[in-house]
TORMARMI-166156 format. One record per residue (C-alpha): residue number from 1; x, y, z. Coordinates in Angstrom, 1 decimal. Each point is the difference from the previous one (the first is absolute). Example, Ala and Ser with C-alpha at 12.3 -4.5 7.8 and 13.67 -1.06 7.14 Angstrom:
<nodes>
{n:1&X:12.3&Y:-4.5&Z:7.8} $
{n:2&X:1.4&Y:3.4&Z:-0.7} $
</nodes>
This chain:
<nodes>
{n:1&X:12.4&Y:-41.3&Z:19.2} $
{n:2&X:-1.1&Y:1.9&Z:3.1} $
{n:3&X:-1.3&Y:3.3&Z:-1.3} $
{n:4&X:-2.0&Y:2.6&Z:1.8} $
{n:5&X:-3.5&Y:1.0&Z:-1.0} $
{n:6&X:1.1&Y:3.3&Z:-1.7} $
{n:7&X:2.6&Y:-1.8&Z:-2.1} $
{n:8&X:-2.5&Y:-2.7&Z:-1.1} $
{n:9&X:-2.6&Y:2.7&Z:-0.9} $
{n:10&X:2.4&Y:2.3&Z:-1.9} $
{n:11&X:1.5&Y:-2.9&Z:-1.9} $
{n:12&X:-3.5&Y:-1.2&Z:-1.1} $
{n:13&X:-1.0&Y:3.6&Z:-0.8} $
{n:14&X:3.1&Y:0.6&Z:-2.1} $
{n:15&X:-0.5&Y:-3.2&Z:-1.9} $
{n:16&X:-3.6&Y:1.0&Z:-0.9} $
{n:17&X:1.2&Y:3.5&Z:-1.1} $
{n:18&X:2.5&Y:-1.6&Z:-2.3} $
{n:19&X:-2.7&Y:-2.1&Z:-1.5} $
{n:20&X:-2.2&Y:3.1&Z:-0.4} $
{n:21&X:2.7&Y:1.8&Z:-1.9} $
{n:22&X:0.8&Y:-3.0&Z:-2.2} $
{n:23&X:-3.7&Y:-0.6&Z:-0.8} $
{n:24&X:-0.5&Y:3.7&Z:-0.8} $
{n:25&X:3.1&Y:0.2&Z:-2.2} $
{n:26&X:-0.9&Y:-3.1&Z:-1.9} $
{n:27&X:-3.5&Y:1.4&Z:-0.7} $
{n:28&X:1.5&Y:3.3&Z:-1.2} $
{n:29&X:2.5&Y:-1.8&Z:-2.3} $
{n:30&X:-2.7&Y:-2.1&Z:-1.4} $
{n:31&X:-2.1&Y:3.1&Z:-0.7} $
{n:32&X:3.0&Y:1.8&Z:-1.6} $
{n:33&X:0.7&Y:-2.8&Z:-2.5} $
{n:34&X:-3.6&Y:-0.5&Z:-0.9} $
{n:35&X:-1.9&Y:1.9&Z:-2.7} $
{n:36&X:-2.5&Y:1.3&Z:2.7} $
{n:37&X:1.6&Y:3.5&Z:0.6} $
{n:38&X:-0.1&Y:0.8&Z:-3.7} $
{n:39&X:-3.5&Y:-1.3&Z:-0.3} $
{n:40&X:-1.1&Y:2.1&Z:3.0} $
{n:41&X:1.7&Y:3.1&Z:-1.6} $
{n:42&X:-1.9&Y:-0.5&Z:-3.2} $
{n:43&X:-3.3&Y:-0.7&Z:1.7} $
{n:44&X:0.3&Y:3.1&Z:2.3} $
{n:45&X:1.0&Y:2.3&Z:-2.8} $
{n:46&X:-2.8&Y:-1.2&Z:-2.3} $
{n:47&X:-2.5&Y:0.4&Z:2.8} $
{n:48&X:1.0&Y:3.7&Z:0.5} $
{n:49&X:-0.7&Y:0.9&Z:-3.6} $
{n:50&X:1.6&Y:0.1&Z:-3.5} $
{n:51&X:3.2&Y:1.7&Z:-1.0} $
{n:52&X:-2.0&Y:2.8&Z:-1.5} $
{n:53&X:-2.0&Y:0.7&Z:3.1} $
{n:54&X:0.9&Y:2.9&Z:2.3} $
{n:55&X:0.1&Y:-2.4&Z:3.0} $
{n:56&X:2.7&Y:-2.2&Z:-1.6} $
{n:57&X:3.7&Y:0.5&Z:0.8} $
{n:58&X:0.7&Y:0.9&Z:3.6} $
{n:59&X:-3.3&Y:-1.3&Z:1.4} $
{n:60&X:0.3&Y:-3.3&Z:-1.9} $
{n:61&X:3.6&Y:-0.5&Z:1.0} $
{n:62&X:-0.8&Y:0.7&Z:3.6} $
{n:63&X:-2.9&Y:-2.4&Z:0.0} $
{n:64&X:2.2&Y:-2.7&Z:-1.4} $
{n:65&X:2.7&Y:0.6&Z:2.6} $
{n:66&X:-2.6&Y:-0.1&Z:2.8} $
{n:67&X:-1.5&Y:-3.2&Z:-1.2} $
{n:68&X:3.4&Y:-1.7&Z:-0.5} $
{n:69&X:1.2&Y:1.2&Z:3.4} $
{n:70&X:-3.1&Y:-1.3&Z:1.6} $
{n:71&X:0.6&Y:-3.5&Z:-1.4} $
{n:72&X:3.8&Y:0.2&Z:0.8} $
{n:73&X:-0.9&Y:0.6&Z:3.7} $
{n:74&X:-3.0&Y:-2.4&Z:0.2} $
{n:75&X:1.7&Y:-3.0&Z:-1.5} $
{n:76&X:3.0&Y:-0.1&Z:2.4} $
{n:77&X:-2.2&Y:0.8&Z:2.9} $
{n:78&X:-2.3&Y:-2.9&Z:-0.7} $
{n:79&X:3.0&Y:-2.3&Z:-0.6} $
{n:80&X:1.5&Y:1.0&Z:3.4} $
{n:81&X:-3.3&Y:0.0&Z:1.9} $
{n:82&X:0.0&Y:-3.6&Z:1.2} $
{n:83&X:3.4&Y:0.5&Z:1.7} $
{n:84&X:-0.9&Y:3.4&Z:1.3} $
{n:85&X:-3.3&Y:-1.2&Z:1.5} $
{n:86&X:1.7&Y:-2.9&Z:1.6} $
{n:87&X:2.7&Y:2.3&Z:1.5} $
{n:88&X:-2.5&Y:2.5&Z:1.3} $
{n:89&X:-2.6&Y:-2.5&Z:1.0} $
{n:90&X:0.9&Y:-3.6&Z:1.0} $
{n:91&X:3.6&Y:0.8&Z:0.9} $
{n:92&X:-1.0&Y:3.1&Z:2.0} $
{n:93&X:-2.6&Y:-2.0&Z:1.9} $
{n:94&X:2.4&Y:-2.8&Z:0.8} $
{n:95&X:2.5&Y:2.5&Z:1.6} $
{n:96&X:-2.6&Y:2.2&Z:1.5} $
{n:97&X:0.9&Y:3.2&Z:-1.9} $
{n:98&X:-2.6&Y:2.4&Z:-1.5} $
{n:99&X:-1.9&Y:-1.6&Z:-2.9} $
{n:100&X:-0.9&Y:1.7&Z:-3.2} $
{n:101&X:-3.3&Y:-1.3&Z:-1.5} $
{n:102&X:-0.4&Y:-0.8&Z:-3.6} $
{n:103&X:-2.5&Y:2.9&Z:-0.3} $
{n:104&X:2.5&Y:2.4&Z:1.5} $
{n:105&X:2.8&Y:-1.3&Z:-2.3} $
{n:106&X:-2.2&Y:0.5&Z:-3.0} $
{n:107&X:-1.0&Y:3.5&Z:1.1} $
{n:108&X:3.5&Y:1.1&Z:0.5} $
{n:109&X:1.1&Y:-1.3&Z:-3.4} $
{n:110&X:-2.9&Y:1.6&Z:-1.8} $
{n:111&X:0.6&Y:3.4&Z:1.6} $
{n:112&X:3.8&Y:-0.1&Z:-0.6} $
{n:113&X:-0.5&Y:-1.4&Z:-3.5} $
{n:114&X:-2.3&Y:2.8&Z:-1.0} $
{n:115&X:2.5&Y:2.6&Z:1.3} $
{n:116&X:2.8&Y:-1.8&Z:-1.9} $
{n:117&X:-2.1&Y:-0.1&Z:-3.2} $
{n:118&X:-0.7&Y:3.8&Z:0.2} $
{n:119&X:3.6&Y:0.9&Z:1.0} $
{n:120&X:1.5&Y:-2.5&Z:-2.5} $
{n:121&X:-2.1&Y:1.4&Z:-2.8} $
{n:122&X:1.2&Y:3.6&Z:0.7} $
{n:123&X:3.6&Y:-1.3&Z:0.3} $
{n:124&X:-0.3&Y:-1.8&Z:-3.4} $
{n:125&X:-1.3&Y:3.2&Z:-1.6} $
{n:126&X:3.1&Y:1.9&Z:1.2} $
{n:127&X:2.3&Y:-2.9&Z:-1.0} $
{n:128&X:-1.6&Y:-0.3&Z:-3.5} $
{n:129&X:0.2&Y:3.7&Z:-0.7} $
{n:130&X:3.7&Y:0.1&Z:1.0} $
{n:131&X:0.8&Y:-3.2&Z:-1.9} $
{n:132&X:-1.5&Y:1.5&Z:-3.2} $
{n:133&X:2.5&Y:3.0&Z:0.3} $
{n:134&X:3.1&Y:-1.2&Z:1.8} $
{n:135&X:-0.3&Y:-3.9&Z:0.2} $
{n:136&X:3.0&Y:-0.7&Z:2.1} $
{n:137&X:-0.8&Y:2.6&Z:2.6} $
{n:138&X:-3.6&Y:-1.1&Z:0.5} $
{n:139&X:0.8&Y:-2.1&Z:3.0} $
{n:140&X:2.0&Y:2.6&Z:1.8} $
{n:141&X:-2.6&Y:2.7&Z:-0.9} $
{n:142&X:-2.8&Y:-2.1&Z:1.5} $
{n:143&X:2.0&Y:-0.6&Z:3.1} $
{n:144&X:0.7&Y:3.7&Z:0.4} $
{n:145&X:-3.7&Y:0.8&Z:-0.4} $
{n:146&X:-0.9&Y:-2.5&Z:2.7} $
{n:147&X:2.7&Y:1.2&Z:2.3} $
{n:148&X:-1.2&Y:3.6&Z:-0.4} $
{n:149&X:-3.5&Y:-1.1&Z:1.0} $
{n:150&X:1.3&Y:-2.1&Z:2.9} $
{n:151&X:2.0&Y:3.0&Z:1.2} $
{n:152&X:-3.0&Y:2.2&Z:0.1} $
{n:153&X:-1.9&Y:-2.6&Z:1.9} $
{n:154&X:2.8&Y:-0.3&Z:2.5} $
{n:155&X:0.1&Y:3.7&Z:0.6} $
{n:156&X:-3.7&Y:0.2&Z:0.5} $
{n:157&X:-0.3&Y:-3.2&Z:2.1} $
{n:158&X:0.3&Y:1.8&Z:3.4} $
{n:159&X:-3.2&Y:1.9&Z:-0.8} $
{n:160&X:-1.7&Y:-2.6&Z:-2.2} $
{n:161&X:0.2&Y:-2.5&Z:2.9} $
{n:162&X:-2.3&Y:2.2&Z:2.1} $
{n:163&X:-2.8&Y:-0.7&Z:-2.5} $
{n:164&X:-0.1&Y:-3.7&Z:1.0} $
{n:165&X:-2.8&Y:-1.0&Z:2.3} $
{n:166&X:2.4&Y:-2.2&Z:1.8} $
{n:167&X:2.2&Y:2.9&Z:1.2} $
{n:168&X:-1.0&Y:2.3&Z:2.8} $
{n:169&X:1.8&Y:2.4&Z:2.3} $
{n:170&X:1.7&Y:-1.5&Z:3.0} $
{n:171&X:-1.7&Y:1.6&Z:3.1} $
{n:172&X:2.0&Y:-1.5&Z:2.8} $
{n:173&X:2.2&Y:2.9&Z:1.1} $
{n:174&X:2.2&Y:-2.2&Z:2.1} $
{n:175&X:0.8&Y:-2.2&Z:-3.0} $
{n:176&X:0.4&Y:2.9&Z:-2.4} $
{n:177&X:2.3&Y:1.9&Z:2.4} $
{n:178&X:2.2&Y:-3.0&Z:0.5} $
{n:179&X:0.3&Y:-0.8&Z:-3.7} $
{n:180&X:0.7&Y:3.6&Z:-1.0} $
{n:181&X:2.9&Y:-0.1&Z:2.6} $
{n:182&X:1.2&Y:-3.3&Z:-1.5} $
{n:183&X:0.0&Y:1.5&Z:-3.5} $
{n:184&X:1.8&Y:3.1&Z:1.2} $
{n:185&X:2.8&Y:-2.1&Z:1.4} $
{n:186&X:0.3&Y:-1.6&Z:-3.4} $
{n:187&X:0.2&Y:3.5&Z:-1.6} $
{n:188&X:-3.3&Y:-0.4&Z:-1.8} $
{n:189&X:-2.9&Y:2.3&Z:0.0} $
{n:190&X:-3.5&Y:-1.4&Z:-0.2} $
{n:191&X:-2.8&Y:1.7&Z:-1.8} $
{n:192&X:-2.6&Y:-1.9&Z:2.0} $
{n:193&X:-0.8&Y:-3.3&Z:1.7} $
{n:194&X:-2.9&Y:-2.1&Z:-1.1} $
{n:195&X:-1.7&Y:-3.2&Z:0.9} $
{n:196&X:-0.1&Y:-2.7&Z:-2.7} $
{n:197&X:-3.2&Y:-1.9&Z:0.5} $
{n:198&X:-0.1&Y:-3.7&Z:-0.8} $
{n:199&X:-3.1&Y:-0.8&Z:2.0} $
{n:200&X:-0.9&Y:-2.9&Z:2.3} $
{n:201&X:1.4&Y:-2.6&Z:-2.4} $
{n:202&X:3.3&Y:1.7&Z:-0.7} $
{n:203&X:3.2&Y:-1.5&Z:1.3} $
{n:204&X:2.6&Y:2.5&Z:-1.5} $
{n:205&X:1.7&Y:1.5&Z:3.0} $
{n:206&X:2.1&Y:2.4&Z:-2.0} $
{n:207&X:1.0&Y:3.6&Z:-0.7} $
{n:208&X:1.0&Y:1.9&Z:-3.2} $
{n:209&X:1.4&Y:3.4&Z:-0.9} $
{n:210&X:-1.5&Y:1.6&Z:-3.1} $
{n:211&X:1.9&Y:2.5&Z:-2.0} $
{n:212&X:3.3&Y:0.4&Z:-1.7} $
{n:213&X:0.9&Y:3.7&Z:0.5} $
{n:214&X:-0.7&Y:2.3&Z:2.8} $
{n:215&X:-2.1&Y:-1.0&Z:3.1} $
{n:216&X:-1.4&Y:-3.6&Z:-0.1} $
{n:217&X:-3.3&Y:-1.2&Z:1.3} $
{n:218&X:0.2&Y:-2.9&Z:2.5} $
{n:219&X:-2.7&Y:-2.7&Z:-0.2} $
{n:220&X:-0.5&Y:-2.2&Z:3.0} $
{n:221&X:-2.2&Y:-3.1&Z:-0.4} $
{n:222&X:-2.9&Y:-0.2&Z:2.4} $
{n:223&X:1.2&Y:-3.5&Z:0.9} $
{n:224&X:3.4&Y:1.4&Z:1.0} $
{n:225&X:-1.7&Y:2.7&Z:2.1} $
{n:226&X:-2.2&Y:-2.5&Z:1.9} $
{n:227&X:2.0&Y:-3.1&Z:0.0} $
{n:228&X:3.6&Y:1.1&Z:0.9} $
{n:229&X:1.4&Y:1.7&Z:3.1} $
{n:230&X:1.6&Y:3.4&Z:-0.6} $
{n:231&X:3.6&Y:-1.2&Z:-0.1} $
{n:232&X:-0.8&Y:-2.5&Z:-2.7} $
{n:233&X:-1.8&Y:2.7&Z:-2.0} $
{n:234&X:3.1&Y:2.1&Z:0.3} $
{n:235&X:2.2&Y:-2.8&Z:-1.4} $
{n:236&X:-2.3&Y:-0.5&Z:-3.0} $
{n:237&X:-0.1&Y:3.8&Z:-0.7} $
{n:238&X:3.8&Y:0.3&Z:0.5} $
{n:239&X:0.5&Y:-2.7&Z:-2.6} $
{n:240&X:-2.0&Y:2.0&Z:-2.5} $
{n:241&X:1.9&Y:3.2&Z:0.9} $
{n:242&X:3.2&Y:-2.0&Z:-0.7} $
{n:243&X:-1.1&Y:-0.5&Z:-3.6} $
{n:244&X:-0.3&Y:3.7&Z:-0.6} $
{n:245&X:3.1&Y:0.9&Z:2.0} $
{n:246&X:2.1&Y:-2.3&Z:-2.2} $
{n:247&X:-1.6&Y:1.3&Z:-3.2} $
{n:248&X:-1.5&Y:-3.4&Z:-0.8} $
{n:249&X:-3.1&Y:1.6&Z:-1.6} $
{n:250&X:2.1&Y:1.7&Z:-2.7} $
{n:251&X:2.3&Y:-3.1&Z:-0.4} $
{n:252&X:-3.1&Y:-2.1&Z:-0.6} $
{n:253&X:-1.5&Y:2.5&Z:-2.4} $
{n:254&X:3.3&Y:0.0&Z:-2.0} $
{n:255&X:0.0&Y:-3.8&Z:-0.1} $
{n:256&X:-3.6&Y:-0.2&Z:-1.1} $
{n:257&X:0.6&Y:2.6&Z:-2.6} $
{n:258&X:2.9&Y:-1.9&Z:-1.4} $
{n:259&X:-2.1&Y:-3.2&Z:0.0} $
{n:260&X:-2.8&Y:1.8&Z:-1.8} $
{n:261&X:2.2&Y:1.3&Z:-2.7} $
{n:262&X:1.5&Y:-3.5&Z:-0.5} $
{n:263&X:-3.4&Y:-1.6&Z:0.0} $
{n:264&X:-1.2&Y:2.5&Z:-2.7} $
{n:265&X:3.0&Y:-0.8&Z:-2.1} $
{n:266&X:-0.8&Y:-3.7&Z:0.6} $
{n:267&X:-3.6&Y:0.6&Z:-1.2} $
{n:268&X:1.3&Y:1.8&Z:-3.1} $
{n:269&X:2.5&Y:-2.8&Z:-0.7} $
{n:270&X:-2.9&Y:-2.5&Z:0.2} $
{n:271&X:-2.0&Y:1.9&Z:-2.5} $
{n:272&X:2.9&Y:0.6&Z:-2.4} $
{n:273&X:1.3&Y:-3.5&Z:0.0} $
{n:274&X:-1.9&Y:-3.1&Z:1.3} $
{n:275&X:-3.4&Y:1.6&Z:-0.9} $
{n:276&X:1.1&Y:0.2&Z:-3.6} $
{n:277&X:1.9&Y:-3.3&Z:-0.2} $
{n:278&X:-2.4&Y:-2.2&Z:1.8} $
{n:279&X:-3.3&Y:1.9&Z:0.2} $
{n:280&X:-0.1&Y:1.3&Z:-3.5} $
{n:281&X:-0.9&Y:3.6&Z:1.1} $
{n:282&X:1.1&Y:3.3&Z:-1.5} $
{n:283&X:2.2&Y:0.8&Z:2.9} $
{n:284&X:0.0&Y:3.1&Z:2.2} $
{n:285&X:-3.2&Y:1.6&Z:-1.1} $
{n:286&X:-2.1&Y:-3.1&Z:-0.3} $
{n:287&X:-2.4&Y:-0.7&Z:3.0} $
{n:288&X:0.4&Y:-3.7&Z:-0.6} $
{n:289&X:3.6&Y:0.3&Z:1.3} $
{n:290&X:-1.3&Y:0.7&Z:3.5} $
{n:291&X:0.4&Y:-3.6&Z:1.3} $
{n:292&X:3.7&Y:0.1&Z:-1.0} $
{n:293&X:0.5&Y:3.4&Z:1.5} $
{n:294&X:-1.4&Y:-1.3&Z:3.3} $
{n:295&X:2.3&Y:-3.0&Z:-0.2} $
{n:296&X:3.0&Y:2.2&Z:-0.7} $
{n:297&X:-0.8&Y:2.4&Z:2.9} $
{n:298&X:-0.6&Y:-3.0&Z:2.3} $
{n:299&X:3.3&Y:-1.6&Z:-0.8} $
{n:300&X:1.8&Y:3.2&Z:1.0} $
{n:301&X:-2.0&Y:0.2&Z:3.2} $
{n:302&X:1.0&Y:-3.5&Z:0.9} $
{n:303&X:3.6&Y:0.6&Z:-0.8} $
{n:304&X:0.0&Y:3.2&Z:2.1} $
{n:305&X:-1.8&Y:-1.6&Z:3.0} $
{n:306&X:3.1&Y:-1.4&Z:1.8} $
{n:307&X:1.7&Y:3.5&Z:-0.1} $
{n:308&X:-3.2&Y:1.7&Z:1.2} $
{n:309&X:-0.5&Y:-2.4&Z:2.9} $
{n:310&X:3.7&Y:0.2&Z:1.0} $
{n:311&X:-0.4&Y:3.8&Z:0.2} $
{n:312&X:-3.2&Y:-0.4&Z:2.0} $
{n:313&X:1.6&Y:-2.3&Z:2.6} $
{n:314&X:3.0&Y:2.3&Z:0.4} $
{n:315&X:-2.5&Y:2.9&Z:0.6} $
{n:316&X:-1.9&Y:-1.9&Z:2.6} $
{n:317&X:3.2&Y:-0.9&Z:1.9} $
{n:318&X:1.1&Y:3.6&Z:0.0} $
{n:319&X:-3.4&Y:1.1&Z:1.2} $
{n:320&X:0.2&Y:-2.5&Z:2.9} $
{n:321&X:3.4&Y:1.3&Z:1.0} $
{n:322&X:-1.4&Y:3.6&Z:-0.1} $
{n:323&X:-3.0&Y:-1.0&Z:2.1} $
{n:324&X:2.3&Y:-1.6&Z:2.6} $
{n:325&X:2.3&Y:3.1&Z:0.1} $
{n:326&X:-3.0&Y:2.4&Z:0.2} $
{n:327&X:-1.9&Y:-1.9&Z:2.8} $
{n:328&X:2.9&Y:-1.7&Z:1.8} $
{n:329&X:-2.3&Y:-2.9&Z:0.8} $
{n:330&X:1.3&Y:-3.2&Z:-1.6} $
{n:331&X:-2.4&Y:-2.2&Z:2.1} $
{n:332&X:-3.0&Y:2.0&Z:-1.4} $
{n:333&X:1.2&Y:-0.4&Z:-3.6} $
{n:334&X:0.4&Y:-3.7&Z:0.6} $
{n:335&X:-3.5&Y:-0.3&Z:1.5} $
{n:336&X:-1.4&Y:1.8&Z:-3.1} $
{n:337&X:1.8&Y:-2.1&Z:-2.4} $
{n:338&X:-1.0&Y:-3.2&Z:1.8} $
{n:339&X:-3.6&Y:1.1&Z:-0.1} $
{n:340&X:0.2&Y:0.8&Z:-3.7} $
{n:341&X:1.6&Y:-3.3&Z:-0.7} $
{n:342&X:-2.7&Y:-1.9&Z:1.9} $
{n:343&X:-2.8&Y:1.9&Z:-1.6} $
{n:344&X:1.3&Y:-0.4&Z:-3.6} $
{n:345&X:1.2&Y:-3.5&Z:0.4} $
{n:346&X:3.5&Y:1.1&Z:-1.0} $
{n:347&X:2.5&Y:-2.6&Z:-1.1} $
{n:348&X:3.7&Y:-0.2&Z:0.8} $
{n:349&X:0.6&Y:-1.4&Z:-3.5} $
{n:350&X:2.9&Y:2.0&Z:-1.4} $
{n:351&X:1.0&Y:-2.0&Z:-3.0} $
{n:352&X:1.4&Y:1.6&Z:-3.2} $
{n:353&X:-3.2&Y:-0.5&Z:-2.0} $
{n:354&X:-2.2&Y:1.3&Z:2.9} $
{n:355&X:2.1&Y:3.1&Z:0.4} $
{n:356&X:0.2&Y:0.6&Z:-3.8} $
{n:357&X:-3.8&Y:-0.1&Z:-0.7} $
{n:358&X:-2.0&Y:0.2&Z:3.2} $
{n:359&X:1.6&Y:1.8&Z:3.0} $
{n:360&X:-0.8&Y:3.7&Z:0.3} $
{n:361&X:1.3&Y:-0.1&Z:3.6} $
{n:362&X:2.8&Y:-1.9&Z:1.7} $
{n:363&X:-1.3&Y:-3.1&Z:1.9} $
{n:364&X:-1.3&Y:0.9&Z:3.5} $
{n:365&X:2.7&Y:-2.0&Z:1.8} $
{n:366&X:2.7&Y:1.9&Z:-1.9} $
{n:367&X:-1.6&Y:3.3&Z:0.8} $
{n:368&X:-0.2&Y:-0.8&Z:3.7} $
{n:369&X:3.6&Y:-1.3&Z:0.0} $
{n:370&X:1.2&Y:3.2&Z:-1.6} $
{n:371&X:-1.8&Y:2.1&Z:2.6} $
{n:372&X:1.6&Y:-2.1&Z:2.8} $
{n:373&X:3.4&Y:0.4&Z:-1.6} $
{n:374&X:-0.5&Y:3.8&Z:-0.2} $
{n:375&X:-1.1&Y:0.0&Z:3.7} $
{n:376&X:3.0&Y:-2.1&Z:1.0} $
{n:377&X:-2.1&Y:-3.0&Z:1.1} $
{n:378&X:0.8&Y:-3.6&Z:-0.6} $
{n:379&X:-3.3&Y:-1.8&Z:0.7} $
{n:380&X:-1.2&Y:-2.8&Z:-2.3} $
{n:381&X:-3.0&Y:0.6&Z:-2.1} $
{n:382&X:-3.1&Y:-2.1&Z:0.9} $
{n:383&X:-2.8&Y:0.3&Z:-2.7} $
</nodes>
């Protein structure tokens, strides 16, 4: 089979990702059916104090939840680590893409894991309090609490992003004037333009609009500012403007909110059913049910993924069409897409399984072909 480099790389990468998920799921199932979660719960609660001590109760329960969550995250991560390290190391070196070292991989997992333990412990506290009062509304109540917090973060994001050391005001008046004019043609008002700093080792030539209501802040990566001519920068920014012009942000928010509610219900079902039947737990308010809750939420996430990715691909196609209409330069959009495809080793694999579980964007050849059709051209794509 005569496959290009991108197709070979992406096929190998997807295979390793599938093995990562399979290994992590197997480890979590093994943990769920074992007596370890209950033993961890009893050990943590006894270490906090006795039932008669003032520290018992909420503090003991939270400590047990944090300990069980830590194990629930560590065991799958360790099981998946050989495949993840091979994907980010040996495979990346073979195809000359950025390599993630084992130390960096570990550091990322430790940082993210600690955040998840803290956030998960708070989420459990909310869920357990609701489950003690209105058991069958606990999942929906937790989802609504998370959505309220996420909504506040989204509203504050245009200001919070300015606190990042990687974001600084864009000083080039020629660039800011041209991009303000481009946004004006798209009927969008910008609160400000900022440079998104990736540093000397960054390869993300990208742009992003931050905000969901009112004026947005436009972030332009330093690699896009220094590595692309003005007309290509305009095409990238016009694509981002297209997402907002078509309301993709709110559509994505609604889709993610729906998935979150369903995942919370899946977690609740895992605690109410399999955790009792196979794990011997006390159900919704037992911290030992956590592995089953994670499995229930994960099953819902996996089932919803094809729908989420289909929505994402449709949004990207609409944003491409908007960029073409706004700039009127199909050859520039084609040049940008070709460069993105070469940099990311994109694949033209468009099989049913690939679309269902991996593709956030249409394949680069399909995007270029769509741009050419819209421009009335009939040339043949050459990767």
